[in-house]
N, C-alpha and C positions, 0 to 999 in steps of 0.2 A: 303192106300190100293185104289186102282181101283174102282172107283163108277162107272163113263161112259161105255160104249162099245169101247169108240174109244180110252180110256185110257188102258181098258183092253187088246187091240188088238196091245197097243204101249210096252204094260209091255212083251206080251207075243215074240215081232219082237226085243225088247231088247236082251231078255233073248237067241234067236237065233244066235246074231251076238254078241252077248257076247262067246258063243261056238265058234262062228268063230275066234276073236278078238284072245282070248286065244289059238288056233291052232297057230294062225300066232306067237306071240310073244315067245309059246315054239321052234318053229323053228328055231327063232330067233338068238334065246339064244343057243340054241342050235349050231350054226354055228358059234357067237362070244364065245364060250367055246373052239369050236376047233381048233379058231384062236390061242387063249388064250394057250391052251396046247401046239401046236408046238412053241410057242413062249418060253414057260417054257421049253420045251425040247430044244431049240437052234436049230431047222431043219429048214433052211430058205423057204427049197424051199416047204416044208408043210404048212410054215406058209402063204408060197406066193398063193400056192392054194387053203388054205380055206379061207383070204381074199377072192380072186376071188370069191369062192361061198358065202361067209360071206354078201359082199355091194352090191349086188342085192336082198337077201331077205330081209335087214336091209331097202334099199333104197324102195321095193316094200311096205314093214308094213308102211313105210313111207306114204306112195301114200294113202293107205288105213286108214289113220287116224291112227295108234295103236300105233306109236312115234310119237314126234314132230320133226317137220323136221329139229330141231338144235342139239335134240337130237340124232338123228341116225347121220347128217353129224362130229358131233363130236365123236363120236365110232369110227367111220368108220375113220377119221381122227388121230384118236391117236393111231390106230392098222397098220395103215399105218408106220405111224413115229417107232413106236416098231419094226414092221417089218422088215422095210430099215435101223433100226439100229445094226441090225446082224450081227455080222460079218462082221462090214466095215472099 
């Protein structure tokens, strides 16, 4: 348990930031799921459109520190590869 006033403030700040990060993480996961669904359905146009939305969302989350940069790059790279493989 936090004892000093600065530690108590740090706990309050972390709690606020946790809510923000959770929201960002949820948004990214939703956009990635839309790409996955389009790939599963075999719809290349929808998959490309969803990927265009997912990539900046993921990189924004990486910039904010929600995901590690290699994780973001890996996920986007793999999705790109799968979208390009559709009806190729």
